[in-house]
Backbone bond lengths (Angstrom), bond angles and torsions (degrees), N, CA, C in turn:
res aa  C-N    CA-C-N  psi(-1)  N-CA   C-N-CA  omega(-1)  CA-C   N-CA-C  phi
1 X - - - 1.441 - - 1.534 110.04 -
2 X 1.348 119.79 -24.08 1.450 121.12 -179.98 1.564 109.27 -63.03
3 X 1.325 114.49 -27.60 1.485 117.41 -178.75 1.522 114.10 -66.15
4 X 1.341 116.24 -33.33 1.461 121.16 -174.83 1.518 112.89 -109.18
5 X 1.333 119.49 -4.15 1.470 121.76 -172.71 1.482 112.35 -57.22
6 X 1.380 116.93 -37.54 1.433 121.02 -174.43 1.513 113.24 -73.83
7 X 1.325 116.87 -4.52 1.495 120.63 175.68 1.564 109.70 -82.60
8 X 1.283 120.27 -2.81 1.466 123.50 -177.59 1.537 106.94 -121.92
9 X 1.325 115.50 111.64 1.473 120.47 -175.64 1.522 116.16 -64.64
10 X 1.318 113.85 -28.95 1.536 117.77 -174.36 1.483 107.78 -113.15
11 X 1.334 115.40 153.43 1.459 120.00 -177.62 1.502 112.66 -69.40
12 X 1.356 117.78 -32.03 1.501 116.94 -178.64 1.486 113.77 -63.94
13 X 1.353 122.48 -47.42 1.461 117.08 176.64 1.536 112.92 -68.91
14 X 1.321 116.66 -24.65 1.462 119.56 177.63 1.521 108.49 -64.39
15 X 1.335 117.45 -45.52 1.439 119.89 179.81 1.519 113.02 -68.81
16 X 1.352 115.29 -36.41 1.448 119.55 -177.33 1.537 112.30 -72.31
17 X 1.343 119.22 -33.42 1.423 121.56 177.49 1.514 109.95 -66.69
18 X 1.327 115.91 -33.18 1.519 120.27 175.68 1.546 108.41 -62.91
19 X 1.308 116.18 -46.09 1.464 120.40 178.67 1.570 112.53 -61.89
20 X 1.294 113.07 -38.29 1.474 120.57 -179.23 1.555 106.68 -64.56
21 X 1.325 116.17 -50.47 1.464 118.59 -177.32 1.556 112.27 -61.25
22 X 1.346 115.67 -40.54 1.494 121.11 174.73 1.485 109.54 -60.04
23 X 1.274 118.33 -41.68 1.515 120.31 178.14 1.470 110.96 -62.97
24 X 1.342 118.01 -45.05 1.447 123.47 178.15 1.526 114.78 -59.45
25 X 1.329 114.00 -31.58 1.401 120.35 -180.00 1.507 114.16 -90.01
26 X 1.341 118.22 -2.87 1.466 123.11 -179.39 1.469 110.67 -76.81
27 X 1.296 115.21 -179.86 1.492 122.34 179.72 1.532 110.09 -98.78
28 X 1.324 118.54 23.25 1.431 121.97 174.72 1.529 109.81 -53.30
29 X 1.388 120.52 131.59 1.455 119.98 178.97 1.549 110.69 -67.88
30 X 1.311 118.99 -29.66 1.424 122.19 178.84 1.529 109.20 -135.36
31 X 1.327 116.34 130.30 1.469 119.71 -174.31 1.510 112.52 -117.02
32 X 1.306 115.46 113.38 1.507 120.75 174.23 1.532 106.73 -150.65
33 X 1.276 116.90 178.87 1.526 117.76 -176.50 1.537 111.31 -59.41
34 X 1.319 118.82 -34.94 1.444 119.20 -179.71 1.517 111.33 -66.33
35 X 1.343 116.01 -50.15 1.472 118.94 -172.95 1.529 113.25 -71.13
36 X 1.391 113.34 -34.30 1.521 115.42 177.59 1.486 111.50 -73.87
37 X 1.338 117.63 -38.97 1.475 118.83 175.39 1.535 110.71 -58.76
38 X 1.302 118.01 -44.64 1.464 117.62 177.57 1.473 112.72 -65.75
39 X 1.352 118.75 -36.74 1.454 121.73 178.94 1.544 112.77 -62.76
40 X 1.361 118.16 -36.33 1.432 122.44 -175.53 1.533 110.83 -90.66
41 X 1.375 117.18 1.70 1.464 120.89 174.68 1.543 115.88 93.20
42 X 1.329 115.59 17.20 1.491 116.70 -178.52 1.525 105.32 -97.58
43 X 1.390 114.41 146.02 1.456 119.60 -171.79 1.534 112.12 -78.73
44 X 1.339 117.67 -24.24 1.472 121.26 179.33 1.516 107.03 -139.46
45 X 1.368 113.84 165.86 1.483 118.41 -179.52 1.493 113.71 -91.70
46 X 1.406 116.21 8.48 1.448 120.60 -171.83 1.564 111.09 -59.47
47 X 1.357 115.91 -45.95 1.460 117.23 -178.77 1.504 114.06 -62.04
48 X 1.380 115.78 -39.99 1.509 119.09 176.97 1.522 108.73 -65.30
49 X 1.320 118.60 -41.39 1.474 120.08 176.00 1.534 110.31 -58.44
50 X 1.289 118.34 -45.65 1.441 121.75 -179.94 1.504 111.59 -58.99
51 X 1.331 116.60 -45.27 1.444 118.83 179.61 1.508 114.51 -58.13
52 X 1.355 115.58 -40.09 1.409 117.94 -176.89 1.515 115.60 -88.88
53 X 1.312 119.41 -13.32 1.467 120.02 -173.91 1.473 111.55 -120.07
54 X 1.298 122.67 -30.16 1.463 124.08 -173.54 1.513 117.66 -126.39
55 X 1.265 115.92 -24.52 1.521 120.33 -179.16 1.547 106.38 -64.24
56 X 1.411 116.10 146.46 1.426 122.90 -178.79 1.537 110.43 -92.26
57 X 1.305 114.28 107.49 1.463 122.15 173.49 1.489 110.19 -159.30
58 X 1.315 116.15 152.84 1.493 122.59 -173.61 1.524 111.28 -93.47
59 X 1.340 114.06 100.18 1.518 118.89 -177.22 1.562 109.47 -62.24
60 X 1.291 118.61 -39.34 1.480 121.45 179.23 1.548 112.50 -61.86
61 X 1.365 116.25 -38.46 1.362 121.02 178.32 1.562 112.71 -65.15
62 X 1.378 113.57 -40.00 1.450 120.26 177.18 1.543 107.98 -66.43
63 X 1.320 117.95 -40.30 1.482 120.91 174.00 1.480 111.28 -53.96
64 X 1.342 118.57 -45.54 1.458 121.51 -179.80 1.524 113.60 -64.20
65 X 1.324 115.55 -36.09 1.470 120.88 173.43 1.458 112.57 -64.43
66 X 1.254 118.54 -40.77 1.476 123.95 -179.36 1.501 109.22 -67.40
67 X 1.365 116.79 -44.74 1.420 122.72 179.30 1.530 112.03 -55.98
68 X 1.380 111.44 -46.70 1.486 116.43 179.97 1.511 111.37 -64.77
69 X 1.273 116.32 -36.43 1.529 120.97 179.96 1.524 109.47 -63.33
70 X 1.392 115.72 -47.45 1.440 120.19 -175.88 1.542 108.56 -64.80
71 X 1.313 120.07 -47.19 1.456 120.23 -178.45 1.564 111.50 -64.31
72 X 1.318 117.10 -34.11 1.410 121.42 178.69 1.533 111.62 -65.58
73 X 1.308 117.17 -41.26 1.463 120.33 -175.36 1.518 114.22 -91.42
74 X 1.340 117.89 -22.23 1.471 118.93 -178.92 1.523 110.00 -115.27
75 X 1.329 120.32 18.98 1.448 124.14 -172.79 1.533 111.14 -53.11
76 X 1.317 112.89 132.19 1.468 121.78 177.18 1.489 105.09 -148.26
77 X 1.361 117.88 122.09 1.443 119.86 -177.18 1.569 113.88 -64.65
78 X 1.393 112.34 -11.83 1.503 115.75 179.50 1.597 108.79 -114.84
79 X 1.301 115.27 20.08 1.441 120.33 -178.44 1.579 109.34 -64.05
80 X 1.290 116.44 151.78 1.419 122.44 179.77 1.498 111.26 -120.03
81 X 1.341 119.86 159.87 1.383 126.50 175.65 1.583 108.87 -105.39
82 X 1.353 115.87 131.89 1.481 121.15 179.60 1.461 108.04 -114.02
83 X 1.340 118.37 128.36 1.465 121.47 174.52 1.508 109.44 -109.72
84 X 1.325 114.53 137.10 1.456 118.55 -178.40 1.566 107.81 -164.40
85 X 1.354 118.29 153.94 1.397 119.76 178.73 1.504 110.47 -112.62
86 X 1.342 117.08 156.49 1.440 121.28 176.33 1.563 106.22 -144.49
87 X 1.311 113.91 155.31 1.438 117.13 -177.60 1.565 113.29 -122.75
88 X 1.299 114.20 155.86 1.493 121.33 172.50 1.493 107.17 -116.39
89 X 1.367 112.85 121.22 1.437 118.21 177.73 1.450 113.50 -67.49
90 X 1.296 119.06 131.32 1.493 123.91 -179.52 1.536 111.52 -126.12
91 X 1.324 116.21 152.25 1.466 120.85 -179.98 1.565 113.11 -95.24
92 X 1.304 114.56 -29.88 1.479 115.51 -176.39 1.490 113.81 -97.39
93 X 1.342 117.39 -165.86 1.443 123.43 -177.54 1.515 113.83 -122.33
94 X 1.363 114.25 0.97 1.494 117.76 -178.40 1.477 117.33 -89.02
95 X 1.280 119.11 -14.85 1.506 124.53 -179.74 1.497 108.87 -67.83
96 X 1.356 117.21 129.75 1.454 119.99 -176.18 1.518 112.95 -56.86
97 X 1.353 113.96 125.83 1.501 118.53 178.71 1.482 118.01 86.55
98 X 1.350 115.82 -2.36 1.471 118.48 -175.45 1.501 111.32 -75.42
99 X 1.300 115.96 136.79 1.460 123.84 173.37 1.587 108.38 -165.55
100 X 1.316 115.60 171.56 1.430 117.84 174.30 1.527 109.36 -73.50
101 X 1.330 115.44 118.15 1.446 124.29 -177.36 1.487 110.76 -158.20
102 X 1.361 114.17 161.01 1.472 117.17 178.20 1.494 112.25 -69.70
103 X 1.287 117.66 136.84 1.481 121.17 175.47 1.555 108.46 -137.27
104 X 1.318 114.39 128.26 1.523 117.53 178.69 1.545 112.95 -63.22
105 X 1.318 115.47 -20.25 1.464 117.90 179.51 1.563 111.33 -62.72
106 X 1.338 116.51 -39.80 1.431 122.78 173.93 1.509 115.57 -93.41
107 X 1.300 114.11 -20.58 1.463 118.82 -176.04 1.535 116.21 73.80
108 X 1.341 114.73 19.20 1.440 122.35 180.00 1.541 110.37 -162.26
109 X 1.325 114.08 175.59 1.447 119.12 175.94 1.520 111.09 -72.41
110 X 1.320 117.39 122.73 1.457 123.04 -177.49 1.536 109.63 -139.38
111 X 1.314 120.74 165.66 1.385 124.87 166.19 1.487 109.34 -70.31
112 X 1.326 119.22 109.07 1.474 119.35 -167.62 1.522 109.60 -153.10
113 X 1.385 113.66 160.33 1.407 125.23 172.39 1.452 106.17 -105.05
114 X 1.349 123.20 131.29 1.446 127.52 -176.94 1.547 112.85 -117.52
115 X 1.260 117.88 134.64 1.462 121.39 173.90 1.495 110.26 -130.02
116 X 1.357 113.42 150.43 1.483 118.62 176.84 1.553 107.90 -101.43
117 X 1.329 116.22 135.71 1.435 121.63 -177.79 1.536 112.59 -116.87
118 X 1.334 116.12 151.42 1.438 123.37 175.24 1.504 106.79 -117.92
119 X 1.355 116.63 125.63 1.452 122.26 -174.79 1.543 108.01 -119.60
120 X 1.277 115.72 136.61 1.484 124.26 174.16 1.534 108.67 -94.90
121 X 1.352 114.63 121.26 1.485 115.82 -175.00 1.551 109.14 -130.84
122 X 1.311 114.92 128.78 1.462 122.42 176.78 1.490 112.48 -146.15
123 X 1.372 115.60 -169.44 1.483 118.48 -176.71 1.507 112.12 -66.90
124 X 1.326 117.55 -23.52 1.474 118.43 -179.27 1.495 115.91 -88.38
125 X 1.286 115.56 -8.43 1.479 120.22 178.13 1.480 112.13 142.94
126 X 1.306 116.70 -169.13 1.461 119.05 179.44 1.524 109.79 -146.46
127 X 1.354 115.99 155.83 1.465 119.80 -178.27 1.552 106.57 -163.70
128 X 1.347 112.72 150.46 1.520 118.68 176.69 1.482 109.86 -70.92
129 X 1.360 116.73 137.56 1.455 121.55 179.24 1.532 113.20 -123.49
130 X 1.335 119.66 -2.28 1.409 124.09 179.68 1.489 112.51 -163.25
131 X 1.315 117.81 161.76 1.442 123.47 176.96 1.550 111.25 -154.70
132 X 1.273 115.52 151.13 1.485 122.48 175.82 1.487 108.78 -142.91
133 X 1.352 116.58 127.42 1.465 118.85 -177.97 1.508 107.32 -81.39
134 X 1.389 117.53 135.04 1.397 121.47 175.94 1.521 109.47 -85.46
135 X 1.334 114.75 116.43 1.445 122.49 178.90 1.570 109.71 -104.54
136 X 1.311 119.38 101.09 1.450 119.29 -170.87 1.570 111.56 -72.08
137 X 1.292 115.49 170.98 1.441 122.34 -177.19 1.477 114.63 -63.19
138 X 1.390 114.10 -26.34 1.482 118.28 179.43 1.498 110.74 -62.99
139 X 1.383 117.88 -20.04 1.447 122.59 -179.99 1.532 108.24 -97.43
140 X 1.344 120.08 -48.37 1.458 120.24 -173.35 1.536 111.66 -69.88
141 X 1.335 116.61 -16.24 1.497 116.83 177.61 1.540 108.77 -89.13
142 X 1.298 120.31 0.93 1.461 123.68 -178.91 1.545 109.42 -122.29
143 X 1.389 118.80 83.10 1.395 122.45 -175.10 1.550 113.84 -57.43
144 X 1.309 119.05 -37.36 1.419 122.42 178.39 1.518 113.00 -59.21
145 X 1.399 113.39 -43.57 1.443 119.31 -179.34 1.555 109.41 -66.46
146 X 1.304 115.96 -43.78 1.464 120.77 176.24 1.548 112.37 -57.11
147 X 1.324 114.32 -45.83 1.448 118.18 -179.33 1.514 113.69 -64.58
148 X 1.325 116.64 -40.63 1.448 124.85 176.61 1.577 110.67 -57.44
149 X 1.355 115.71 -36.86 1.424 120.27 -175.05 1.506 113.71 -90.74
150 X 1.383 115.98 -2.74 1.456 119.95 176.85 1.470 115.08 92.48
151 X 1.374 118.01 10.26 1.428 121.12 177.16 1.534 110.23 -80.00
152 X 1.323 113.10 146.07 1.503 117.57 178.07 1.535 111.82 -67.99
153 X 1.302 117.46 153.34 1.409 119.71 179.37 1.514 116.46 -67.33
154 X 1.407 113.64 -15.69 1.418 118.31 -179.73 1.527 113.04 -91.82
155 X 1.343 115.38 7.43 1.510 120.24 -179.86 1.524 109.32 -66.14
156 X 1.349 115.97 126.78 1.449 121.05 178.02 1.517 110.55 -121.91
157 X 1.293 115.07 156.31 1.524 117.64 177.42 1.484 112.30 -75.34
158 X 1.310 115.54 124.05 1.479 121.66 174.99 1.469 107.45 -117.36
159 X 1.345 117.23 141.11 1.425 122.16 178.93 1.562 110.27 -72.03
160 X 1.268 117.74 163.64 1.485 121.88 179.98 1.586 108.25 -62.99
161 X 1.312 121.65 -42.97 1.517 119.03 173.31 1.518 113.07 -59.68
162 X 1.359 118.24 -37.35 1.447 119.82 176.11 1.505 113.54 -64.90
163 X 1.298 117.06 -35.83 1.484 120.90 176.44 1.467 109.30 -70.49
164 X 1.368 119.51 -36.78 1.403 121.91 178.57 1.538 111.71 -63.95
165 X 1.353 113.62 -47.13 1.478 118.17 174.69 1.516 116.20 -56.51
166 X 1.317 114.64 -37.06 1.486 122.16 179.37 1.509 108.64 -65.52
167 X 1.350 119.31 -40.67 1.450 121.95 -178.10 1.487 111.15 -74.26
168 X 1.338 120.31 -38.81 1.472 120.92 -179.71 1.536 108.95 -65.07
169 X 1.323 115.23 -41.11 1.493 120.96 -177.45 1.572 107.10 -65.08
170 X 1.302 118.22 -39.59 1.452 122.49 179.36 1.533 109.08 -64.97
171 X 1.329 119.08 -40.70 1.435 121.65 -179.36 1.509 111.74 -66.27
172 X 1.351 117.45 -43.18 1.405 121.41 178.21 1.494 114.61 -68.28
173 X 1.339 114.28 -34.39 1.462 119.32 -177.87 1.544 110.39 -69.60
174 X 1.372 117.03 -23.38 1.475 121.37 179.96 1.565 108.18 -78.99
175 X 1.331 119.18 0.03 1.423 120.96 177.06 1.519 114.33 92.05
176 X 1.288 120.21 7.92 1.427 122.86 -177.39 1.561 108.93 -91.58
177 X 1.320 119.22 132.05 1.452 119.24 -179.54 1.525 110.59 -87.41
178 X 1.349 117.96 155.91 1.435 123.83 174.23 1.533 106.54 -148.49
179 X 1.319 118.77 132.52 1.393 124.84 -175.26 1.558 109.05 -65.92
180 X 1.294 114.92 -48.12 1.498 119.44 178.98 1.498 109.61 -162.37
181 X 1.362 114.91 177.71 1.467 121.49 -176.85 1.471 109.11 -123.00
182 X 1.338 118.10 141.16 1.452 122.01 -175.78 1.567 108.19 -125.25
183 X 1.295 115.57 147.50 1.514 119.85 177.80 1.515 110.34 -171.06
184 X 1.314 115.25 168.97 1.474 120.55 -178.68 1.461 111.28 -87.96
185 X 1.327 121.24 -171.15 1.472 122.87 -169.72 1.494 114.87 -71.66
186 X 1.358 118.91 -15.97 1.431 122.41 172.25 1.597 107.46 -55.50
187 X 1.328 115.22 -35.56 1.446 119.86 -176.17 1.501 112.06 -99.23
188 X 1.296 114.62 -38.00 1.544 116.26 178.87 1.507 113.96 -66.50
189 X 1.358 116.53 -24.60 1.471 120.11 179.87 1.469 113.00 -80.22
190 X 1.339 119.27 0.20 1.451 121.87 -176.76 1.545 110.76 -105.91
191 X 1.364 116.85 109.63 1.477 118.32 -179.06 1.469 116.40 -62.82
192 X 1.368 115.06 -29.88 1.526 118.00 -178.33 1.526 108.93 -65.50
193 X 1.368 118.68 -38.24 1.460 118.62 -178.05 1.522 107.79 -69.68
194 X 1.344 118.56 -41.30 1.411 120.27 -176.77 1.603 110.49 -63.37
195 X 1.385 112.64 -38.05 1.420 119.38 176.34 1.507 112.16 -60.84
196 X 1.353 114.84 -48.06 1.469 124.34 -178.46 1.535 109.12 -57.81
197 X 1.324 117.76 -42.41 1.454 121.02 -176.75 1.583 107.37 -69.31
198 X 1.306 116.27 -40.41 1.453 119.01 -178.87 1.541 110.54 -63.76
199 X 1.322 114.53 -38.33 1.473 119.75 -179.88 1.585 110.64 -70.03
200 X 1.299 117.57 -25.67 1.439 120.91 173.11 1.491 112.63 -82.73
201 X 1.320 116.84 -6.06 1.507 118.79 -179.16 1.512 111.42 75.01
202 X 1.364 118.93 23.25 1.406 122.72 -176.57 1.567 109.38 -107.86
203 X 1.303 116.43 130.06 1.470 120.56 178.30 1.506 109.04 -74.52
204 X 1.326 115.37 165.56 1.462 120.69 179.91 1.480 110.94 -152.13
205 X 1.360 113.22 151.39 1.456 120.93 169.26 1.542 104.30 -129.48
206 X 1.302 116.81 103.34 1.424 126.03 -173.52 1.539 110.15 -124.37
207 X 1.326 114.91 127.70 1.446 119.93 179.87 1.565 110.44 -70.68
208 X 1.341 113.48 149.68 1.493 118.22 178.45 1.585 104.97 -130.54
209 X 1.322 114.02 159.87 1.493 118.45 174.26 1.529 109.79 -68.97
210 X 1.284 116.01 157.39 1.465 121.66 -178.72 1.487 111.92 -64.97
211 X 1.338 117.02 -19.99 1.441 122.90 177.68 1.463 115.36 -88.56
212 X 1.339 116.66 -4.04 1.454 120.99 -175.94 1.529 108.34 -67.56
213 X 1.417 115.07 132.21 1.423 119.18 -177.53 1.535 112.57 -88.73
214 X 1.340 116.71 132.49 1.455 124.29 179.15 1.476 109.59 -111.24
215 X 1.354 113.79 129.08 1.481 118.63 178.51 1.514 111.42 -82.45
216 X 1.312 119.68 131.56 1.444 124.35 178.36 1.542 105.04 -126.92
217 X 1.383 112.35 174.41 1.508 116.20 -179.21 1.529 110.12 -65.45
218 X 1.343 117.26 -23.96 1.478 118.12 -179.05 1.507 111.29 -85.17
219 X 1.337 117.60 -52.34 1.477 122.48 179.41 1.582 107.52 -177.14
220 X 1.290 114.91 -178.01 1.474 117.52 178.06 1.497 110.97 -80.10
221 X 1.306 118.69 142.63 1.454 125.49 175.43 1.557 109.50 -128.95
222 X 1.299 116.21 148.88 1.419 121.46 169.72 1.543 104.91 -65.79
223 X 1.397 115.46 146.47 1.407 119.69 -178.99 1.464 115.33 -56.55
224 X 1.415 118.66 -40.35 1.492 121.46 -178.41 1.506 108.69 -71.72
225 X 1.379 119.93 -36.08 1.453 119.45 178.01 1.536 112.44 -66.87
226 X 1.391 117.86 -38.84 1.406 122.29 -178.18 1.540 108.85 -67.93
227 X 1.295 116.40 -37.06 1.501 121.14 -178.85 1.512 109.51 -65.47
228 X 1.378 118.44 -37.26 1.423 121.30 178.13 1.544 112.98 -67.70
229 X 1.335 112.49 -31.60 1.472 116.11 179.36 1.496 113.57 -73.16
């Protein structure tokens, strides 16, 4: 907590963020402002809600602090970066980015909010170092809905591979090395992400669909046919 304490100007949010982190690290079966507030002994979730929605602090600056802490403690010169998305199932329509979409959390299409995460993985362990919320076109094409949810008017729809490329570039720009990047076919099937990684000089191992076409000196082959050869 000493690493991020300076990001909170007042003592109240500083204390509350510590309670929030302890709640997130607890064995609570379900974690939200209600359950964490109860777990830390608060009578209502109002203060937790205030911390996350109205209190003035820079979430990106805290992210940078956490990223530095992770690399410092798990440093491995052969560490890799893993990109993957996960979803939180939601019941309403007001949560930013929520819509009916596939989420691995449920294993099916559900009303959910999806985010892409970047994980640092090495011999000493692994931990998340960045995140980007996926805001689908159903939101960005509706300015009134975005405004009501607190999104800026300049918010645009970015694909999951574009969000992944953004996070990898941010990690490398901070001066942290990574041997290569790994991801599933959501990312491997996107040529722009592969090009971005090549331009950064970063290797990658990304899955592709069996129908993905691979160019060879002879001609193009489906990935599964080329593997058999």
